[in-house]
N, C-alpha and C positions, 0 to 999 in steps of 0.2 A: 163180384164185385162192382164192378162201371158199370154197371146197369141200373145201380139203384139212385135215379135219378135226383131224387128230394137232395139224396148225404151228401150227393156232385152236386150240387148247382150252390148248397150248403158250403163247400168245402169252398165251393170257388169265387164266392161273397167273401164270407170268410180271406182269406188268399188275396184279396183287392182292397179289403179296410185293411189287412196288414201291411201290404206293400204301402200305400197313401199314407198308413202315420207312420210310417217306419221314412216317405219322402219331407213329408214336413219336420220328423225330427231334426230331420241333415239338415235341409233350409235351414230353418230357426238357427244349430247349433253353428252352419254355417257365414251366418250374417252379422252373431254374435260376435263369433271371430275376427271377423270381419272387422267388423269396428273397434272391439281394443286393436288390432293393427293396427290400424289405422291412426290410433288415439295416439301409441308409444310413435308409430313414425313423426310427428307429429309434434311431438315431446322431445323425441331425438335430432330432429331437424332445427328446433330450436336454439336447443343447445350448443351444437355443432354452426350454427351462424353463431351462436352470442360468444363463444369461446373459440372460435375460427380451429375450431377440429373438432377430428369424429368421435366418436369415444368410444374406442372400438374396443375389445373384449371387456367391456363394460357387463353386465346384466340387465336384463332390465325392469328387473325390482329396484338394480341399485341406481340406473339410469332414470325412474321412477319420481325417487325419493329424494335425487339428487336436485331434479329437475328446480321447484320452489328454491333452495340453497343456494343454487347456482344464481338462479332468477336474482334473488335477495342481493349474496355479492355482487353481480353486476352491479344493480342499481348504487349499491359502498363505492364502488371501484369508479361510476363514474360522476358521483355526486363530488368525492370526496377528491380526484385528481384528475383535469384535464384530457390526461395521458388517452393512449389507447387501449383497447381492451387486447393486447394480443397475445400478454406472456399470461393471462390467468384462467389456470388448470385447476379439470374436475374435482373437487376434495374427494370422492366420492371410492 
């Protein structure tokens, strides 16, 4: 069987292509994951700074959803009273 050079060469080529394909998809997935992770951390940082408290134990989805609402709350709070926004808690 190993003496069939034509089959062996085709096999080798197929294996190489397969490896390349796997590597590419892996890289693509990794960059996508990194991108979403970056967006999430940015969001969390914004919220944490705005509310002066870290959102611990709150799911990503809840953080994503509450970010916009929180920003609006903060704007309202800022405009309505000149007080410091320390006691504002996330609504999620």
